[in-house]
N, C-alpha and C positions, 0 to 999 in steps of 0.2 A: 294566312288562311284564305280560301277563295271567297271573293266578295258575295256572290250569290248564295254561297253556303251559309255565310254569317247572316245574311238577311232572311233566308228561309228559316234558320233556326230561331232567330228573334221572333219572326212572325208566328212560328208554332208555339213559342213560349207565351207570346201576348194572346194567342187565341185559347190557350189552355185555361181551364177554370180557375186554377189557383192564382195564376199571374194576373188575371183581370181584377181579382179582388185587391191584390197588393198595389196595383197601378191605377186604383180608381180615381185618384186625385191628379193623374198626369194627363195634360191635354194633348190632342193629336199633334199640334204644332211642336210641342216639346219632343214627342216621339219621333216625328220626322226630323227634327234637329239632330237628335242622337243618332238616328239611322244615317243621316248625311255625314255626321262626324266619323262613324265607323267606315263609311264609304271612302272618306278622304285618307283615313289610316290605311286602308287596303291599298288604295292607289299608291301611296307613298312607299308602302312595302314592296309593291310590284315594280315601281320605278327603281327603287334601290337594288332589287334583284336584277333587273335588266341591265343596270350600270355595271354591277358586279360581273355579270356573264360577259358583257362586251370587254371590260377591262381584262378579264381572264383570257380571252382570245388575243388581245393586244399583247399582253405580257408573253403568252406562249409563242406568238409570231416573232417577238424580239428575242426569244430563247432565254427569257428571264423567268425560269420555272418556279423560283421561290416567290416571285411576285404573283405568278398564277395561282399558286397554292394559297396565298393570302386571300385572293379574290374568291376562290372556291370556298374557303372557310367562311367568308362574309355571306355568300349566296345560300349556303347549305340550311341555315335556320329560317330563310325567307321563302322556302319552297311552299307554294300555296295550292297547287294542284298537281294532277299527274303530268300535264304538258311541261310544266316548270321543272318538275323532277327529271323528265327526259332530257330537257335542255341542259340541266346541270350534269347529267350523266354523259351527254354528248361532249360538253366542254372537258370533263375529266378524261374521257377517251382520247380526244384530240390532244390534250396536254401530254398524256402518256406516249402517244404515237410521235409527237414532235420531239419529246426528249429521247426517244429511242433513235429517231433519225439524226438528231444532233450528235448523239453519242457514236453512231455509225460514221458520221463525217469526221469526227475527231480521230476515231481509230484509223480511218483512211488516210488522214494527214500524217498521223504518226507513222503508219506503215510505209507511206511514200517517202518520208524523210529517212526511215531506217534503209529502205531499198536503195536510195540515192547514196547514202553513207557507205553502205556495204559495196555498192558498185564502184565507188571511189577507192575503197581500201582493200578490197578482196577480189583480185583479178582471177583467182583460181575458182573454177566452177564449184568444186566441193566446198571450199571455204565460204563462198558467196551463199551457197544454199544454207550452210549452218549459221552464218551471220544473220541472214533473213529470218531463219527460224528461231533465232534467239539462243542458240546453242554455242555460239562463239562470238566473242567481242571483236569488233572490227579492228581493234589495235592489235590483236593477236594474229591478224592475217599476214601472210608473206607479201612483201612488196613486189612491184612489177620487176625490179632488177633481179631479185632472187628467182623470180619465175623465168626471166630470159636466160639466166645462167644454167638452169636445170633443163629447159625445153626449147629455148630459142624463141625469137621474136615472132616468127610466123605462127607458132602455136599460141602465143599470147594474143595476137590479133584475132585469130579464130575464136579463142575463148571469149574475149571481150565482145566480139559480134554476137556470139550466142547468148552472152548475158544480156546484151542491149535488146536482142530480140525477145527474150523471155520477159524482160522488164517491161517492154512495150506491150506484149500480150497480156501480162498481168494487169498493167495499168488500164488497158482497154477493157478487160473484164470488169475491173472495179468500177470504171466509169459507166459501163453498161448497167451494172447492178444499181449504181446510184441513180441513174437516169430512170430505171424501172421503178425504184422506190419513190422517186419524186413524182412519177406519173400516178402511182397508186395514192400518194398523199393528195395530189391535185383532184383526183376523182372523189376522194373523201371530203375535200373542202367544198366541192360542188354539191355533194349530197347534204352536207351540213347547211350550205346556203339555201338549198331547196327546202330543208326541214325548217329553216328559220322563216322562210316566207310562208310556209304552211301554218307555222305557229302564229304569224301575224294575222292571217286570215282567221284562224280560230279565235284570236284575240278580239277581232272586230266582232265576230259572232257572239262572243261572251259579252261584249259591251251591249250589243243590241238586247241579249237576254236579260242583262242587268237592268236595263231601262224598263223592259216588260215587268220585271219582278217588282221595281219600284212603283210602277203604276198599281200593281196588284196590292202592294203594301198600303198605298194610300186608301184604296177602297176598303181594305180590311181594317184599317184604322178608324174609318168612318163607322163601320160596323161595331167596332169595339166600343165607340162612345154610346151607342144605343144599348149595349149589353152591360154597361158598367153598373147601372142602377139595379138591375136584376141580380147581378153578381154580388153587390153590396148587401142586398137583402138576404140572399142566401148565406152569405158570410156571417151576418148577424145571427141568423137562425142556427147555424153550426156553432157559433161561439156560445149562444145560450145553452145549446145541448151539451157542449163540452163542459160548460161551467156546472151544469146540473150533474153530469157524470162525475166530475171531479169531487163535487160535494158528497155524493153518494159513496165514492170511494174513501173519502176522508171519514165519513161516518163508520163505514165497515172497518177501517183501519183503527179508529179509536176503540171500537167495541172489541176488536181483536186484542188490541194492546191491553185493555182492561182485563180480559179473560187471561191473557198471558200473565199479567202481574198477580192476579188472583191464584193461578197455578203455582207461580214462583213462591207466593206467600205461604200456600199450603205445604209445599215441599220443604220450605226453610223451616216452617214450624214442626213438621214431622222430624226433620234432621236434628233440630234442637231438642226435641223430645227424646229422641234415640240417644243423643249425646248426654243428656241429663240422666236418662235411666242407666247408661253405662257408668257415669260418675258415681251414682247412688250405689250401684252394685259394687263398684270398686271400694267405696267407703265402707259399705257393709262387710266386704270380705276382710278389709283392713281391721275393722272392729272385732271380727271373729278371730283373726290371727292374734291381736294383742290380748283378747280375753280368753284364749284357749288355755286349758289346764291339763297337761299331759304327764303321764307317769308310766312305770313299768313294774311287772310282777312276774313270778314263775307260774306257768300254767301247764300242769302235766309234764314237768321237766323241760318246758321250753321257755324262753324269755320273750315276753310280749309287751308291746306298748299300747296303751289305751288312753283315753282322755275324754274330756267334756268341753263343749263350746258354750259360750253364753247365748242366752235366749234373747234375741233382738227382734222386735216387732216394728214394722211388718217384715215378714221374711221374704227378702228380695231374691234370694238364690235358694232353691229347695234342695239341690243336690250339691254336696261340696266334697272335695278332696283336701286332706289336711297333710302338708308336707312337714316333716319334723327332722330333727337331728339328735344323735345320742352321744353324750360324752360320759366317761367314767368318772369324772369329777368337773366341778364347775370351771376350772382352770385348764383342764386337759383338752387335748385335741378331739375333734369329731371323729368317732370311730364307726359311726353308721348314719346313713340317711334313708329315710323311708317315707311311705305315704299311707294314710288311713283313707282308703277309697270309699267313696259314697258314705261318709261318716254319719253315724247316728249316735247320739249321746247314750252312754251306758252307765250302769251302776259301777262304782268304783271297786266293789267287793267281788265282782264276777269275772270269770275267765271267758264268758260267753258274750258274744256281741261284736262290735267293731274294734278289732285289735289287729296289730301288724306284727308278725314275728320277727325277732332280731336274730341274726345269724349266730350259731354257737361259737363262732370264731372270736366274738367279743369276749374278752377274758373276765372282765369285772362282773360281779353278780348284778341281777336285775335291781336290787334294792339300792345299789350305788349308782344307777343310771341317772344322769341329768338330762331330761328330755325337754326340748324346746320346739315350739311350733315356728317353722320358718315362713310359711305362707299358707293361706287358704284360698283355693281356686275352685271355680265352678266345674262340676263333672263334665 
């Protein structure tokens, strides 16, 4: 990180209201010591960055590109401002250009060796061209003796002369390209050196600016010492106000918790009362079921079931339905199931009132009916 940026950030924090309260017990000498330590750390980082950049250029000039990549990796996390970022980018570009130039030289050497081998082993122009192009292995070329037998020594000599001229021309062209590329790289090196000198000038300016910033920091620290007492009093006032606010919030929380518990207690009591009422009604209906007295008679040619329920006080269910079953004998199967709806007790000798007709399909007469109450339910 840039030193002046660190110092300015620290100064801003120290001048802020909250920081002055937390550093109330720190002396200006201690603050200056901390700032000096930060300055030393920044200088160490910058020196390490400069060393990595210079080592990267040396490795690149030695065509050791793996070494250059390691130095670039070291320098990347140490970038502290825009100029250092540009210096790192310049090194990376220079490394890429040098590797490209190195590969071109290698290709040129390989090409020259191939041309020399093809010239030695392929005296025929067509085969020489195929050999140089990589379409024909030099061992497959016909030797000079075969060429002499087919076309004579004069033709072979003229062919070799043409090959030599073409080889010389190609080599000259490659050398010219190589010289032009080298000139371009030399111009780039000069530009990089000029940029490096400009960076040094900017670095000196930055150092002068850092000294001015340090002087301003010293003056600011002197002002901080005067403001510390006021900041301490204001912090105490805020602390007391915050304590009072927390106390009020706690009182409100306790009151709300009490109200919540009271609501829960009421809801629980209501739920228990409903559950108790439901249990009492179920017990009431069970007693009605066990105490029901049902029978059957003929009424106007029809078979009817009637009955009475026990009188239980208090009357918890005012409207009830009586479910019953009919058997022709106490040991026989159930031949009919029915309901006395909204049942009201009636006289046993009357066909009027709450009765339930039994289908005529039941074969046994009504006086043989065995009628049992299976359950009593609310209407």
